[in-house]
PAVOKE-692904 format. One record per residue: residue in one letter; x, y, z of N, C-alpha, C in turn. Coordinates in steps of 0.02 Angstrom, whole numbers, plus 50000, padded with zeros to 5 digits. Layout:
N
aXYZXYZXYZ/...
***
This chain:
175
x524825636646026525445633346044526055636946013/x525955639345951526495642845917526715648945956/x526235652745982526405658846019526765657146084/x526545651846118526865649846180527595647946167/x527705644146114528395642246098528815648346082/x528525653146046528905659246030529085663046093/x528605663746139528735667346202529265663746243/x529205657046247529695653146285530385653946254/x530425653446188531065654046153531365661046165/x530965666146155531205673046164531445674146236/x531045671846284531215672746354531855668946372/x531895662646350532485658746368533115661346336/x533065663646273533655666446240533865672946274/x533385677146293533545683446325533865682246393/x533635677246429533925675746494534645673446486/x534785669846433535455667246422535945672746400/x535695678346377536125683546350536395687946405/x536965685846432537295689546485537635695646455/x537465701546479537785707546453538315709946502/x538795713646476539375715846515539305722946542/x538755726246524538675733146547539085737946505/x539135743946529539515749046494539065753946458/x539365758546423539015763746387539175763046312/x538665763046269538795762746197539245768446174/x539665766946125540135771846098539765778046074/x539215777046040538805782446013538605787446068/x538425784946125538215789146181538815792846210/x539365789246221539965792346249540245797746204/x540225796546138540545801046090540055805846057/x539425805146072538905809446044538915809345968/x539005803345939538975802345867538275799645852/x537895803245813537225800845797537155800145721/x537535795545694537535794345622537165787745610/x536495788045616536105781845614535655781645553/x535675776045518535215774545465534585771945497/x533995773945474533375772045506532935767945460/x532615762845489532145758545454531495758845492/x530935759545456530275759645488529885753445470/x529585750445520529155744645510528475747145484/x528115742845447527455744745424526985745945483/x526485750245473526015751445528525575745245537/x525345744345598524905738645613524265741245644/x523745737245637523095738945666523055735645735/x523245739445785523275736745853522585734645877/x522075738445860521395736645881521185729945852/x521365728645790521205722145759521585716545794/x522215717745812522605712645848522305711345917/x522105716645952521805715846019521145712046014/x520755713545963520115709945953520255702545939/x520735701345897520935694445881521155690845945/x521535694345987521765691446050521185689646096/x520665693946097520075692746139519695686646115/x519735685146051519365679446023519785673146019/x520365673346048520805667446049520515662246096/x520505655946075520225650646119520575650546187/x520195648846238520475648346306521035643246306/x521535644646348522105640146353522665641946305/x522525646346258523055648646213523475653846248/x524125653746237524555658546271524425665746249/x524605670246293524535677446281525035679646228/x524805683446179525245686246128525365693546147/x525985695446154526145702246175526355706746118/x526525703746061526795707846007526665705045938/x526775709345891526725707545820527435706545793/x527555700845761528215699345734528245701345661/x528715705645645528865707345576529445703045553/x529345699445499529875695445469530315700145428/x530945700745445531405705345412532055701845392/x532455705145354533125702845336533585708845341/x533815710245402534245715845415534915713245439/x535455715645409536115713245430536645718745418/x537255717045435537815721845431537955724145359/x537745720145310537875721845240537325725945207/x536695724645226536145727745189535775733245228/x535975734545289535635739445331536135743245373/x535905748745401536325752445447536845756745412/x537285759445453537795764045430538465762345463/x538985761645423539655760445449540025767145453/x540365768245509540765774245518541465772145537/x541965774845503542665773745522542855778945574/x543095776545631543295781145684544015783445673/x544215788645707544885791545697545445786545707/x545355781745752545885776845766545855770745720/x545385770745671545325765245624544805760045642/x544545760445703544005755845723543375757445683/x542915752745681542295753545644541695753545691/x541195757445673540575757745712539995756945664/x539565751845676538965750745636538365752745679/x537925756845651537325758945687536715758145644/x536155756945677535515756245644534975758245693/x534465761845669533875763345709533285759945676/x532875756545717532265753345693531675756545729/x531185758745690530595761945719529975757645703/x529555756745753528905753545744528405757845781/x528105762645745527675767745776527145764745821/x527105767545882526595765445929526785759545973/x527375756645963527575750946004527715753146076/x527505749046124527695750246194528435748646203/x528665743546165529355741346167529505737446103/x530145736446089530355732646031530865727446053/x530795721446027531285716046039531525713645970/x532105710545969532395708045907532605700745916/x532505696945862532755690045859533225689545800/x533765685945810534305685445761534365678245736/x534425677445670534515670745641535255668745641/x535685673745640536405672545642536715678245682/x537105676345732537415681345776538095678845796/x538605682445775539295680645794539705686945800/x539985688045860540405693845874541125691545884/x541595694645849542305692945858542565695545926/x543105692745947543445694946008543585702446005/x543445705946059543585713046064543035717646039/x542525714746007541975718845982541425719246035/x540955723846024540395724546071539765726546033/x539195724846062538555726146031538065728546084/x537695733946069537205736646115536535737746078/x535995737446116535345739946093535075744546148/x534765750046127534525754946176533995759446144/x533645763146187533135767846162533425774946160/x533085779446125533335786346120533415789846187/x532985788246235533025791446300533595788646343/x533895783246319534445779746353534235777046421/x533575776046430533325773246492533315765646490/x533405762846431533415755546422534015753846378/x534565751746409535185750046373535355742846389/x535425738646336535615731646345536265730346309/x536745727546345537405726246319537905728146372/x538515727846359538815725846297538765718246291/x538555716246231538595709246213539275708446178/x539605702846191540285701746166540345694746137/x540945692846120541065686146093540855680646143/x540805682446206540575677646256539835675846247/x539465679746208538765678446195538655674146133/x539195672546096539125668246037538895661346058/x538435658546019538165651846033538305647445973/x538355640945985538505636245930537975636545875/x537345637645893536805637745842536755644545808/x537125649645831537115656145800536505660445816/x536035657745856535425661445872535565666345928/x535145671545930535215676745981534565680645983/x534425683646039533865688346044534045693546096/x533765699446087533865704746136533205706146170/x533225708046233532605709246270532235715346245/x531625716046269531215721846251531565728346271/x531565733046224531835739646236531235744446234/x531145748046288530565752446295530525757746240/x529925758646212529815763846162529725761046093/x529605765546045529475763345977530065764345930/x530645765945959531275766345920531805762545959/x532175758445923532735754845954533365756445913/x533905758045949534555759345917534995753145927/x535355751445874535835745945876536525748945863/x537025746445900537705748745890538185742845896/x538605742045844539115736845843539795740145834/x540235738945883540905741845882541405736345865/x541825737545814542305732645791543005735745789/x543465733245831544145735945832544495734745765/x544925739345746545275738845681545745732945677/x545975730445734546455724945734546105718145727/x545465718045712545105711745707544835710945636/x545055705545602544835704245534544345698445531/x544165695745588543695690145591543005692445568/x542645688145531541995689945506541475690345562/x541035695245557540505696445606539835695145574/x539355692845616538675691745592538185694745641/x537765699245618537195701745655536625701745604/x536265696145601535725695345552535065694945590/x534665700145583534025700645617533475697645573/x533105692845600532555690045560531865691945586/x531815694545648531165696845673531245703245714/x530805707945700530715713845742530035712845775/x530015713045841529395711945878529135718445907/x528545720345884528195726445905527745724645964/x527935726646024527545725246085526965730246087/x526345727446082525765731846082525365731246146/
***
């Protein structure tokens, strides 16, 4: 039941996350100043065997959830752009993942800012997420990004002093 609720929650939050499109600043400007975090390795064969022995009627588990505490203060890299705007970037790697998804315990973007997640091949780009994606409960999730590396980019205009929150509590390794 726990896995079904997690899948339903992840799916429903992802559906609610309307993105505005566009191209991440990093890609447009060819700035690759990314701090990287690697998830611990997992035994996929053991997980698959565990899945095969799951009682009938239990929901399908597609990924392994890593409990993390990654946010704008303790992870990633801040870059000051020539015009005074700020760019926060982070790369998360989970070796061998078919895709990576993220769940956020606190997510708040100020007016004028934007947030993207994408893979190195740029074949899977989700965003721009903006202040229109803020929810009263502060929760957020991003859909699966193909591959075993996911890039995060948060753009904050210099004329905005409002506090931002991007607090990731789960990295999901799709196996």
